[in-house]
C-alpha positions in Angstrom: -15.6 -7.8 -25.2 -12.0 -8.3 -24.1 -9.5 -6.0 -25.8 -6.3 -6.8 -23.9 -3.8 -9.6 -23.7 -0.4 -10.3 -22.1 2.5 -11.6 -24.3 6.1 -12.1 -23.1 5.3 -10.5 -19.8 4.0 -7.3 -21.5 0.4 -6.1 -21.3 -1.3 -4.8 -24.4 -4.5 -2.9 -24.1 -6.5 -1.7 -27.2 -8.9 1.2 -26.9 -11.7 -0.2 -29.2 -12.5 -2.6 -31.9 -11.3 -0.2 -34.6 -7.8 0.0 -33.1 -7.4 -3.7 -32.5 -8.5 -4.6 -36.1 -6.1 -2.0 -37.5 -3.1 -3.2 -35.5 -3.9 -6.9 -36.3 -3.5 -6.1 -40.0 -0.3 -7.2 -41.9 2.1 -4.3 -42.5 0.6 -1.8 -44.9 2.1 1.6 -45.7 -1.5 3.0 -45.9 -2.2 2.1 -42.3 1.1 3.6 -41.2 0.3 6.8 -43.2 -3.0 6.9 -41.3 -1.3 6.5 -38.0 -3.2 3.4 -37.1 -0.7 0.6 -37.7 0.9 -1.6 -35.1 4.2 0.0 -33.9 6.0 -3.3 -33.5 5.7 -6.9 -34.6 5.0 -7.8 -31.0 2.0 -5.4 -30.9 0.7 -6.9 -34.2 0.9 -10.4 -32.7 -0.9 -9.1 -29.6 -3.7 -7.6 -31.7 -4.0 -10.8 -33.7 -4.3 -12.7 -30.4 -7.1 -10.4 -29.2 -8.9 -10.6 -32.6 -8.7 -14.4 -32.5 -10.6 -14.5 -29.2 -13.4 -12.0 -30.2 -16.8 -13.5 -31.0 -18.6 -13.0 -34.3 -21.3 -11.2 -32.3 -18.7 -8.9 -30.6 -17.8 -7.5 -34.1 -21.4 -7.2 -35.3 -22.6 -5.6 -32.1 -19.9 -2.9 -32.1 -20.1 -1.3 -35.6 -17.1 0.7 -36.8 -19.3 3.1 -38.6 -22.9 3.5 -37.3 -25.8 2.5 -39.6 -27.4 5.8 -38.7 -24.7 7.8 -40.5 -23.4 5.5 -43.2 -25.4 3.8 -45.9 -22.7 1.2 -46.6 -23.0 0.1 -43.0 -26.8 -0.1 -43.4 -26.6 -2.3 -46.5 -24.1 -4.7 -44.9 -26.2 -5.0 -41.8 -29.6 -5.4 -43.6 -28.2 -8.1 -45.9 -27.3 -10.5 -43.1 -29.2 -13.8 -43.0 -30.2 -13.9 -39.4 -30.7 -17.7 -39.3 -27.2 -18.3 -40.4 -25.8 -15.6 -38.2 -27.6 -17.1 -35.2 -25.8 -20.4 -35.7 -22.3 -18.8 -35.6 -22.7 -15.7 -33.5 -20.9 -17.2 -30.5 -18.0 -18.6 -32.6 -14.6 -16.9 -31.9 -12.8 -15.6 -35.0 -10.2 -18.3 -34.5 -13.0 -20.9 -34.6 -14.3 -19.3 -37.8 -10.9 -19.5 -39.4 -10.6 -23.2 -38.4 -14.0 -23.9 -39.9 -13.2 -22.1 -43.2 -9.9 -24.0 -43.6 -11.3 -27.4 -42.5 -11.1 -30.3 -45.0 -14.8 -31.1 -44.2 -15.9 -27.6 -45.4 -16.3 -26.8 -49.1 -18.0 -24.6 -51.6 -21.6 -25.2 -50.4 -20.9 -24.7 -46.7 -18.8 -21.6 -47.3 -21.5 -20.0 -49.5 -24.1 -20.6 -46.8 -21.7 -19.3 -44.1 -21.1 -16.1 -46.0 -24.7 -15.1 -45.7 -24.3 -14.7 -42.0 -21.0 -12.8 -42.0 -20.7 -9.0 -41.9 -17.9 -7.5 -43.9 -16.0 -6.6 -40.7 -16.1 -10.2 -39.6 -14.7 -11.3 -42.9 -11.9 -8.7 -42.6 -11.2 -10.0 -39.0 -10.7 -13.6 -40.1 -8.6 -12.5 -43.0 -6.1 -10.9 -40.6 -5.5 -14.3 -38.9 -4.7 -16.1 -42.2 -1.4 -16.7 -43.9 -1.0 -16.2 -47.6 -1.4 -19.9 -48.1 -4.5 -19.9 -46.0 -6.0 -17.2 -48.3 -5.1 -19.2 -51.4 -6.5 -22.5 -50.0 -9.7 -21.0 -48.7 -10.6 -19.0 -51.7 -10.0 -21.9 -54.0 -12.8 -23.8 -52.3 -15.4 -21.4 -53.5 -16.8 -21.5 -57.0 -18.7 -18.3 -58.0 -20.5 -18.4 -61.3 -21.9 -15.3 -62.9 -23.7 -14.7 -66.2 -24.0 -11.6 -68.4 -23.9 -12.8 -72.1 -21.8 -15.8 -71.1 -21.1 -17.6 -67.8 -17.7 -17.4 -66.2 -16.1 -18.7 -63.0 -16.3 -22.5 -63.6 -13.7 -24.6 -61.8 -10.8 -25.3 -64.1 -11.2 -22.0 -65.9 -9.7 -18.5 -65.6 -11.2 -15.7 -67.6 -9.7 -12.4 -68.6 -10.6 -8.8 -69.2 -9.2 -7.5 -72.5 -8.2 -3.9 -71.9 -7.3 -2.3 -75.2 -7.0 1.3 -73.9 -5.7 4.0 -76.2 -4.2 7.4 -75.2 -6.6 9.3 -77.6 -9.5 6.8 -77.7 -8.6 6.2 -81.3 -11.0 3.5 -82.6 -8.5 2.0 -85.0 -5.9 1.7 -82.2 -8.5 0.2 -79.8 -9.6 -2.4 -82.4 -6.0 -3.4 -83.3 -5.3 -4.0 -79.6 -8.6 -5.8 -79.3 -7.7 -8.1 -82.2 -4.3 -8.9 -80.6 -5.9 -9.8 -77.3 -8.5 -12.0 -78.9 -5.7 -13.8 -80.9 -4.2 -14.9 -77.6 -7.5 -16.1 -76.2 -8.1 -13.1 -74.0 -11.4 -11.3 -73.4 -14.1 -13.7 -72.1 -14.8 -11.8 -68.9 -15.2 -8.5 -70.7 -13.8 -6.3 -73.4 -13.4 -3.2 -71.2 -11.9 0.2 -72.2 -10.9 3.0 -69.9 -11.8 6.1 -71.8 -9.6 9.3 -71.9 -12.7 11.3 -72.9 -15.5 10.8 -70.4 -18.1 12.5 -72.6 -21.3 10.8 -73.6 -20.5 11.1 -77.3 -17.1 9.5 -76.9 -18.4 6.7 -74.8 -21.1 6.0 -77.4 -18.5 5.9 -80.1 -16.4 3.3 -78.3 -19.3 1.2 -77.3 -20.7 1.1 -80.8 -17.3 0.2 -82.3 -16.6 -2.6 -79.9 -20.2 -4.0 -80.1 -20.0 -3.9 -83.9 -16.8 -5.9 -83.8 -18.2 -8.4 -81.3 -21.3 -8.9 -83.4 -19.4 -9.2 -86.7 -17.2 -12.0 -85.4 -19.9 -13.6 -83.2 -17.7 -13.4 -80.1 -19.3 -14.7 -76.9 -18.3 -12.0 -74.5 -19.4 -8.6 -73.1 -18.4 -5.0 -73.8 -18.1 -2.1 -71.4 -16.6 1.4 -71.4 -15.4 2.3 -67.9 -16.6 5.9 -67.8 -18.4 7.3 -64.8 -21.7 5.5 -64.2 -23.8 8.6 -65.0 -22.1 9.0 -68.4 -22.7 5.3 -69.2 -26.3 5.7 -68.2 -26.8 8.6 -70.5 -25.1 6.8 -73.4 -27.4 3.8 -72.9 -30.4 6.0 -72.7 -29.3 7.4 -76.1 -29.1 3.9 -77.6 -25.5 2.9 -77.0 -25.0 -0.9 -76.9 -23.5 -1.5 -73.5 -23.6 -5.1 -72.1 -22.9 -3.9 -68.5 -22.4 -0.8 -66.4 -19.2 -0.1 -64.6 -18.4 1.9 -61.5 -15.6 2.2 -58.9 -16.9 1.8 -55.4 -15.7 2.4 -51.8 -16.3 1.2 -48.3 -18.0 4.3 -46.8 -20.8 6.5 -47.9 -18.5 9.5 -47.7 -15.9 7.9 -50.0 -18.6 6.9 -52.5 -19.8 10.5 -52.5 -16.3 11.5 -53.5 -16.7 9.2 -56.5 -20.0 10.9 -57.3 -22.2 7.9 -56.5 -24.7 6.6 -53.9 -26.5 3.4 -53.2 -29.6 4.9 -54.9 -27.6 5.7 -58.0 -26.2 2.2 -58.3 -29.6 0.7 -57.9 -30.8 3.0 -60.7 -27.9 1.9 -62.9 -28.7 -1.7 -62.3 -32.3 -1.2 -63.3 -31.4 0.7 -66.4 -28.8 -1.9 -67.5 -31.4 -4.7 -67.2 -34.1 -2.7 -69.1 -32.1 -0.9 -71.8 -28.6 -2.5 -71.8 -27.6 -5.1 -74.4 -26.3 -7.7 -71.8 -28.5 -10.8 -71.5 -28.0 -10.9 -67.7 -29.1 -11.6 -65.1 -25.9 -9.9 -63.9 -25.0 -6.7 -65.7 -22.9 -4.6 -63.2 -19.1 -4.4 -63.0 -17.4 -2.9 -59.8 -13.8 -2.0 -59.2 -12.1 -1.6 -55.8 -8.7 -1.3 -54.3 -7.1 -0.9 -50.9 -6.4 2.6 -49.9 -9.2 4.5 -51.8 -11.0 5.5 -48.7 -7.8 6.9 -47.1 -7.0 8.8 -50.3 -10.5 10.3 -50.2 -10.1 11.2 -46.5 -13.1 9.1 -45.8 -11.8 6.1 -43.9 -12.8 7.2 -40.3 -9.7 5.7 -38.8 -10.5 2.2 -40.1 -7.7 0.1 -41.6 -7.6 -0.5 -45.4 -8.2 -4.2 -45.3 -11.4 -3.7 -43.3 -12.4 -0.9 -45.6 -11.8 -3.1 -48.6 -14.0 -5.8 -47.1 -16.8 -3.2 -46.8 -16.5 -2.6 -50.5 -17.5 -6.2 -51.0 -20.4 -6.0 -48.6 -21.7 -3.0 -50.6 -21.0 -4.8 -53.9 -22.8 -8.1 -53.1 -26.0 -6.2 -52.5 -26.3 -5.5 -56.2 -25.4 -9.0 -57.5 -22.7 -7.9 -60.0 -21.4 -9.9 -63.0 -17.8 -9.1 -62.1 -15.8 -7.3 -59.4 -12.0 -6.7 -59.4 -9.5 -5.1 -57.1 -6.8 -3.0 -58.7 -4.0 -4.1 -56.5 -0.8 -1.9 -56.6 -2.4 0.8 -58.7 -2.8 3.6 -56.2 0.9 3.8 -55.2 3.4 3.2 -52.4 1.5 5.5 -50.0 -0.9 2.6 -49.5 1.0 -0.5 -50.6 4.7 0.2 -50.4 6.4 -2.8 -52.0 5.8 -6.2 -53.7 5.3 -8.0 -50.4 2.4 -5.7 -49.5 1.0 -5.9 -53.0 1.0 -9.7 -53.1 -0.6 -9.8 -49.6 -3.3 -7.3 -50.6 -4.1 -9.2 -53.8 -4.6 -12.4 -51.9 -6.6 -10.7 -49.1 -8.9 -8.9 -51.5 -9.5 -12.0 -53.6 -10.4 -14.1 -50.6 -12.6 -11.5 -49.0 -14.5 -11.0 -52.3 -15.0 -14.7 -52.8 -16.2 -15.2 -49.2 -18.7 -12.4 -49.8 -20.0 -14.6 -52.7 -18.6 -12.3 -55.4 -17.3 -13.3 -58.9 -13.8 -11.9 -58.0 -11.1 -10.7 -60.4 -7.8 -8.9 -59.9 -5.9 -6.3 -61.9 -2.4 -7.5 -61.0 -0.5 -4.3 -61.5 2.0 -1.8 -60.2 3.0 1.8 -60.9 6.6 2.7 -61.6 7.2 4.5 -58.3 6.3 1.4 -56.2 8.9 -1.1 -55.1 7.8 -3.9 -57.3 8.5 -5.2 -60.8 7.2 -7.6 -63.4 8.5 -10.7 -61.6 6.4 -9.8 -58.6 3.1 -9.5 -60.4 3.9 -12.7 -62.3 4.3 -14.4 -58.9 1.0 -13.0 -57.8 -0.7 -14.3 -61.0 0.3 -17.9 -60.2 -0.9 -17.5 -56.6 -4.2 -16.1 -57.7 -4.7 -18.8 -60.3 -4.1 -21.4 -57.6 -6.7 -19.5 -55.5 -9.3 -19.8 -58.2 -9.5 -16.2 -59.3 -12.4 -15.7 -61.7 -10.6 -13.3 -64.1 -7.4 -11.3 -64.5 -6.9 -8.1 -66.5 -4.6 -7.8 -69.5 -3.2 -4.9 -71.4 -1.0 -4.9 -74.6 2.5 -5.9 -73.6 1.5 -5.4 -70.0 1.9 -1.7 -70.5 -1.2 0.5 -70.3 -0.2 3.5 -72.3 -3.3 5.4 -71.3 -3.4 4.8 -67.5 0.4 4.7 -67.3 0.9 1.6 -65.2 2.2 -2.0 -65.6 -0.2 -4.9 -65.7 -0.3 -8.5 -67.1 0.1 -8.8 -70.9 -2.0 -10.9 -73.2 0.7 -13.5 -73.5 1.3 -13.5 -69.7 -2.3 -14.7 -69.2 -2.0 -17.3 -71.9 1.1 -18.6 -70.1 -0.6 -18.7 -66.7 -3.5 -20.7 -68.3 -1.1 -23.2 -69.9 1.1 -23.5 -66.8 -1.8 -24.1 -64.4 -3.8 -26.3 -66.8 -6.8 -24.0 -67.0 -8.8 -22.7 -69.9 -11.0 -19.7 -70.7 -14.8 -20.1 -70.0 -16.4 -23.0 -71.9 -18.5 -21.0 -74.3 -15.6 -18.7 -75.2 -13.2 -21.7 -75.6 -15.6 -23.1 -78.3 -15.3 -19.8 -80.2 -11.5 -19.8 -79.9 -11.4 -23.3 -81.3 -13.8 -22.4 -84.1 -11.4 -19.5 -85.0 -8.4 -21.8 -84.8 -6.9 -19.8 -81.9 -7.1 -22.8 -79.6 -6.6 -26.5 -80.4 -7.0 -29.4 -77.9 -7.5 -27.0 -75.0 -4.4 -24.8 -75.6 -3.2 -22.1 -77.9 -2.6 -23.1 -81.5 0.3 -22.0 -83.7 -1.9 -19.2 -85.0 -2.1 -17.5 -81.6 -1.0 -13.9 -81.9 -1.8 -13.8 -85.7 -4.0 -10.7 -86.3 -4.6 -11.9 -89.9 -7.2 -14.2 -88.3 -9.5 -11.2 -88.5 -8.9 -10.4 -92.2 -11.8 -10.8 -94.5 
């Protein structure tokens, strides 16, 4: 495995695969904080050159985290289809990129290819792609998933309705829920981040949202984004949860910091299928985001793009209904400005799709990051063009509970109208029945909460 190159008369030598992958990454403040980023643009280009010449087998045969000491590595390794891998093991990463972007290669070919790719290989090819490459390649892949309804169809873009409330007040949650529904939001999931992570509080919110969904015969799913163990206890006590949520990470150590393990996620999946209210077959919801392993001091010197790819390798093992990255949420220590946030959003979405995942994005930023509403609106259009499965929306784009800025209900309605997309087919039929949509677009009654008066 060659880890050196000469550019402009200067020799660049990288110590190992971990170093060259880190330095081939686009500029990220998290990598710089970790002391693993390229020092100059020239060094970054040299690292990209070396990565482009590596073989798929070079990356698989030199694990960044040994399978003996990390269960995420074991899952990624054991899930590889050896027949597909055998066909591509001698491809260079540059050849892999050319194949992915080729006009002759589409959805079927990329889904088959993904079964032979480790997460680290997917991260490597991502580092060689421009933003437009990431949009174009991701848009080729159609990932359908089904809980109570099916989302992900070409020509659609679904949304998570996030009616968070700073005190978990049911009236406040339901009012925000009504507003989101009146703009056609909520086919991916009605998902609430609770302030109170207790079992009783989670049960209360699950019961309230499920009662509303049933009363209005809404074809969607509910979820309360408490810790997985809290949700499991609530379900065991009879709470109506259509799916189980959990934030995940790319190393066993980082997952332990979240209070989870591979075994626990498997137990959650089994419980949701046996006692949850979701029809399935997919009943899990995972959330990720670049930088979480570094913040947990569990990245082992691996760059945050490669770590994020490992999230998706872990996630695909459990066949989830939805996955989303929360891009821009952690802060400027990991993604410093809008340029880095936009790049990370496109990287994460592409890597998730190439793993075969039903990928969504919370397009967001915190107020201490160098980004604003225009930047996340730019990213929303790019992701819509890339075929994102769903986007998250909060009332007025301002999450008063989590204290960050996201897309609003009317923002998503505007993106759908601008890009000629609609919500998922089954949800669209309900919107038309309610008079919220007419002829494939919002009606004059959109935003009118009296639609839900009886």
